[in-house]
C-alpha positions in Angstrom: 113.3 122.0 90.0 109.6 121.9 89.6 107.7 124.8 91.1 105.1 124.4 93.8 102.5 125.7 91.4 103.4 123.0 88.9 103.4 120.3 91.6 99.9 121.2 92.6 98.6 121.2 89.1 100.2 117.7 88.6 98.7 116.4 91.8 95.4 117.8 90.9 95.5 116.2 87.5 96.3 112.8 88.9 93.4 113.2 91.5 91.0 114.2 88.7 92.0 111.2 86.8 91.3 108.8 89.7 87.9 110.6 90.4 86.9 110.4 86.7 87.8 106.6 86.8 85.6 106.1 89.9 82.7 108.0 88.4 82.9 105.9 85.1 83.1 102.6 86.9 80.2 103.5 89.2 78.0 104.6 86.3 78.8 101.5 84.4 78.0 99.2 87.3 74.8 101.1 87.9 73.7 100.7 84.3 74.8 96.9 84.3 72.8 96.3 87.5 69.7 98.7 86.9 69.2 98.9 83.0 68.6 95.5 81.4 69.2 97.0 78.0 72.8 97.8 78.9 73.2 94.1 79.8 71.7 92.7 76.5 75.2 92.6 74.7 77.0 91.0 77.6 76.9 87.3 77.9 79.0 87.0 81.0 77.6 89.9 83.0 78.8 88.4 86.3 82.5 88.5 85.2 82.0 91.9 83.9 80.5 93.2 87.2 83.2 91.5 89.2 85.9 93.3 86.9 84.3 96.7 87.3 84.1 96.1 91.1 87.8 95.4 91.1 88.6 98.5 89.0 86.4 100.7 91.1 88.1 99.3 94.3 91.6 99.8 92.7 90.8 103.5 91.7 89.5 104.2 95.1 92.4 102.7 96.9 94.8 104.5 94.7 93.2 107.8 95.2 93.0 107.4 98.9 96.9 106.5 98.9 97.7 109.4 96.7 95.9 111.8 99.1 97.4 110.3 102.1 100.9 110.5 100.8 100.6 113.7 98.8 102.8 115.7 101.1 105.6 113.1 100.7 105.2 112.4 97.0 104.6 115.9 95.8 105.6 118.5 98.2 108.5 117.2 100.4 111.0 119.5 98.8 108.8 122.5 98.8 110.3 123.8 102.2 113.6 124.4 100.4 111.9 127.0 97.9 110.3 129.2 100.6 
């Protein structure tokens, strides 16, 4: 069985991954929208922005679900260890 400490580390790693994805999508969107130089090499900027918004929404939804279900997903068996 995986220890509570390892479960917390795993949970924190997954949370960090989603937070990093969210930050990356936000920065990229900000650059596309506010920095014309960043857009110069992108001929279909609308589709790229739509794709980034979809990725941002997916990462935000996944992080929210993970946090809401963390007790069930990661820590449901921990009462047996104590």
